[in-house]
N, C-alpha and C positions, 0 to 999 in steps of 0.2 A: 453551778448556777450563778453566773457573773452578776455582780451588782447587789447580791444579797449580803446583808451584814450578819446573818445568823447561819447556824449549822445544826442539823439534827443527826445525832450519832446513836447507834444502837448496837448492843452485843446480843446476838441471837443464839439460842440453843435449839438444835434440831431434835427436840423431844418435848412432849407434853403429857397431859394426863392420860392419853391413850396408851402410853408406853409403861404405865404402872400396872401392877397386879392388884388383886383384891386386897392383899396384905399391905401393899405399899401405897394404896390409894390416898391421895391428898398430899403426898410428899413433894410433888412438883410445885404446887401452889404454895405450900408451906415454905419451901426453900426460897421462893421469890420474896416472901416477907423477910426471911432471915438474912438475906444478903445486904439489907439496909441497916443491920444491927451492929456492924462494927468489923474492923480488920485489926491486925496487930498495931497499926499506926493511927487509926482513926476510930473513935467511938461513934455511936449512933447519932448523937447530937452534932458532932463535927461533920458527919456525912450530910445530914439534913441541912445544916447551915451552909455547906459548900454548894449544894444544889440551889438553895433559896437565894444565895448571894448573886447568882447570875441573872435572876429575874426571869428566867425561862421556864420551861416545862420539863419535869423529870418524873418518871414513873416506871412501872414494869407491867407486863402483860403475861398471863399464863393462858394458853389455849390448849386445845386437844392434841395438837401436833407440834406446837412451838412455844418457846418462852423468850421474852425479850426484855432487856433493860435499856432504857433510852433516855436521852436528854436533848432538849432544844435550847441552845444557848447562843450568845454572841460568838463570832469567830475568834474574837480576842480572848474568850474564856475556854475555847475548845481544848487546848492542851491540858488544862487542869481537869476539865470534865472527863476527858478521855482517860487520863490517869486514874481518876476516881472510879470510873466504871470498871476498868480492867482490874484494879485492886479489889473491888467488891466481888467480882466474879471469880477471881483467882485465889484470893486470900481471906475470904470471910472467916470470922472466928467460929461461927456456928455454936455459940456457947450454950451449954445445957440449961443454965438458969434462964437465959433469954428465951430459949426454946419453950420452956414451960410458960413464961409470961405471954409469949406470942400465941400459944395455943388458945388462950382465952379470947384474944383479939380475933383470931380466925373463926372461932365458934360464933362470935358476935356478927362477923361478916356474913357467915352462912345464914344466920337467923334473919339478918336484914334481907338477904336474897329470897328467903322463904316467905317474907312478907310482900314481895313484889310479884304480882300475878303474872307479869310478862316473863320474868325469870322462870317461874314455876312452869309456865306453859311450854317454853322451849325445852326445858329439862325433861318434862313429861313426854314430849314428842320424841326426843332422842331415846328415852328409856323404852318407849313403845316400839319404835321402828328398829332399834338395834338389839333388842333382847338382852342376851348375856354377854354381848361383845363389849370390850373396854370403852368404845365410843358412847355407850349408853350411860356411863357414869357422869355426874356433874364434874366440871373441871376441878372444883374445890373439894370434892368428895362429900361425905355426909358428916354431920356433927358427931355421930357415934364413931365413925372411922377416925376422925381427928382426935377424939378423946383417947384412943388407944394407940395412936401412931407413936412409934418409938424414936428417940433421939438417934439411935444407931442407924435407923432406916434413912433418916435425913442425911447423915454423914456418908452412908454408902451411896445414896443417890447423887450427891455432889461429886464424890470421888470417881464414880464410874460414868457419869453423864456430862459433867462440865469439863470435858477434855476434847482436844482435836480428834477427829475432824468434825465434831458436832458443833463447833463454835464458829460463828460467822460475824465479822464486824462490818457494818454497812454505814455509810454516811452520805449526806447530801446537803448542799448549801453553798455558802460563799467562799469557803476555803478551796484551794486547788487540790488536785489529786495527790500531788507530791507532798504538799503540806500535811494532809491527813495521814499519809503513809509514814511520814517522819514522826508525827505525834503518836501514832499507834506503836511504832517500833520503840520509841522512848518509853511509852507507858508499859509495854510488855517487859522491857528491861528493868524498869523501876519496880515492877511487881515480882521480879525474879522468875519470869516465865521465858523471856526471850522470844524471838520470832518463830522458834520451833519448840515442839514438845515431843520427845521421842522421835519416831519416824514420821510424824505428821506435822505439817505446817498449819498455821491458822487460816491459810487461804486454800485449804485442801478442796478437791472437787466435791460438789454437792451430792446429796443423796440421789439415788435413782428412784423413780416412781415406785411407791409402795414400800420403800425401805427407810431405815434410819441410818445415817452415817455411823459406822462403828458398831451397829447392832444387828443389822440384817433385816429381812423382810418382816412386815407386820401381817397379822391375820386379817384377811379381807372380810369385811362384814357382809351380811345379807339383809335385805329389807324385809321387815315383818309388818304385815297389814293388821289393822285392828282399830279399836276406839278406846280412849281413856277419858275420864272426867274427874278432875280434882275439884270437889265442892268447896268454895270459899265464899265468905260473906262480902261480896263486892257488888257494885252497881252494874258493872258490865260483865258480859260473858266473853272471855278470850277464846278465839277460834284459830286453830292451825291445822290445815289439811294439806296433805302432800303425798309425794311418791319419791322413788329413787330418781336422782337427777344426774348431773355430770360431774366427774371428778376434776380436781385441779389440773389445768393444762390440757384438757380434752381438745382434740382437733376441731370440734364444733363449738368451742366456747364463745365465739363471736356471734354465731346464730343464737346461742343460748342467751347472751346478753341482750340481743334485740328482742327476743321473745319475752324475757322477764320485764323489760322496760315497756313493751307494747301492752302486755297484759296487766301489769301492776307496778309500774315504775315512776309514776308521777301524777300530777293533777289531770293530765289529758289521757291517762291510761284507760283502758276499757273497764277495768274493775272500778276505778275511782269514779268514772263517769256514770257507770250503770248502777253501782251499789249506793254511792253517796249522793251524787248530783241529781240523778234522775228519780231515785226512790227514797232517799234520805234514811236508809236502813242502818248506816254506820258512819262514824266520824273518821275512823282509820281503816283502810283496807289496802293491802299491797302484797306484792310477791316477795318471797324471801328465798335464799339459797345458801346452803352450806357446802363447801367443797374441801375434800381431803385428798391425800395423795392417791387413793385408790377407790374412792367412793364419793358420791355427792347426793344431796337432797334438794328437791324442788318443792316449794310450798306456797300457800296463800294464807296470809294472816288477816284477821279482822277482829275488831272489838265492837260489840253492840249490846243492846239490852237483850235479856234472855228470850223474850217473845219474838225478837227478830232473827234469832239464831238460825233456825231452819231455812228461812227465806234467804239469808245471806249465803249459807252453804250451797243451796240449790242454784242461786244466781251466779255464784262464783264458778261452779262446775259448768253451768250453761255457757258462760262467757269463755271459759277454757275450751269447751267443746266447739263453740262457734269459730274460734280461731283455728281449730283443727280441721273443721269442715269447709270453711270459706277462706280462700287465699286473700290476705289483706291487700288493699289497694296500694298502688304506687305512691299515692299522696301520703297515706298513713305511714308507709315504710320510710319515705324520705324524711318525714317529720321526726321519726324515732332515730334515724341515723344522725340527723342534725343534733338532736338532744344528747345522744351518746357521745358524739364527737366533741361537742362543747364541754360536757362534763369531764371527759378525759383530759382535755387540755387545761381546764380550770383546776382539776385535781392535781395535775403535775406541776402546778405553780407552788404547791406546798412541799417544803423540804422534807417534812415527815412522810408524806405520801411517796415521795421518790425514794427515801431511805427504805421504807417498807417494801416497795417494789423491787429494789435491788436485792434485798435480803431474801425475799421469797423466790426470786428468780434463781438465786444461787442455791438455796436449800432444796427447792423442788425440781431443779434442773430444767426450768422453763426458759427458752431463749428470750433475751431481753431485746424487745423491739423498740424502735424509735417511735415518738408520738405520731409522726406522719405515717409510719407503717401501720400502727394500730388503727388509725382512722381509715386507711385504705382497706384493712381487713374488715372493718365494720361496714364500709360502703360496698364491699363485695357480697354481702349477705343478700339473698333474694327472698321475696315474699313467699315463694314456694317452699324454700328451706324452713322458714319460720313456721308455716302451717304444718309441714310434715313433722317437724320436731314436736309441735304441740300435740299432734295426733299420737306420736310415739309415747309421749309422757302420759297422755290421757289413757292410753291402753294399759298402763302399768298398775299393779296393785297399789291401793291407797290406804292412808291412815288418817285418823281424825283425833285431835286432842282438844279438850275443852278445859277451861279453868274459870270458875265463877259459880253463880247460883245454879241450882238444879234446873236442867232443861232437857227436853226430849229432842235432841238434835242428833241426826244420824246421816251417814253417807247413803245416798240412794240413787 
């Protein structure tokens, strides 16, 4: 990205909470915390100070299929930050006493999440639709599971998972490709890893769909329909209704993007206009989607007072069905294509977004297309395709999750 004075670099691990068992649940997220606690040459405070000194952003993310350690810094600081990240991932102390201290921190984090109605709603929906599949579990596991997680489990998780070919380093920003490669090679050498580990290199081919590099195929989930309601003393009722959607990299993903945007992707979307602007039933209403290597979910989220809950659900389903029954106009489609094209280009001005896109392309085996090619793919979507996909989704089994005061809200 010529002209940029900053760079975003991340070390990605092609494994997440989905790859845990019931006995090891929580180890992926726990390990994310522990890698900031020190290496043989740097203690936790030194690591924190090194990140803060750059004035940029540094953090980690644990998801259901991925883990990432990243930093955005000045290009002039990139060499030091790259060495720091590689050292953390390769040589973390994983000290037993530090592990016990961090156990309490993670339990507090889970308690904070349990107080957030939005977090509870999305966790409840996953538990409802995935049943006993690993995708049903919260990323951080439960407080009870964290209380009994053993230190040996963490060590085993690190030694078997944080190895090539599950590791991907991605970067985007003002540094040249050759400069980044040189910094990565130097960092690997300093960490005692080198550019190769055993028979695998750090730039090994990515996972095939449905599998994890070095681990094999995952169990494909099935969608479970139903209804759940977690009663909480809140002002609003959180609503999430949905069905099976499209997996990551699906051939029809651009039609899917247009559909999501048209139905609930902005202030001009059908749901926003109908539910909020015309009837004043909710402040927030939008479409949501989760995409995994072999499965996806499509949903509609809304937050409203309990007495408006049934009307919001009914109206959301009606708008969804209207899109399935009536092909949208060329004018509406053109507006959505323009919106998506603009958001794509604006998003790719972020080095973090580009780094994320590079890594996901490598890990999921999705071809990396140029911005112009992406726009052309969106422009090729027809109104008939959008309506047909809406009908396909509408015909699938559905589930409804609610969080908030007691309310007689159902799918009908």
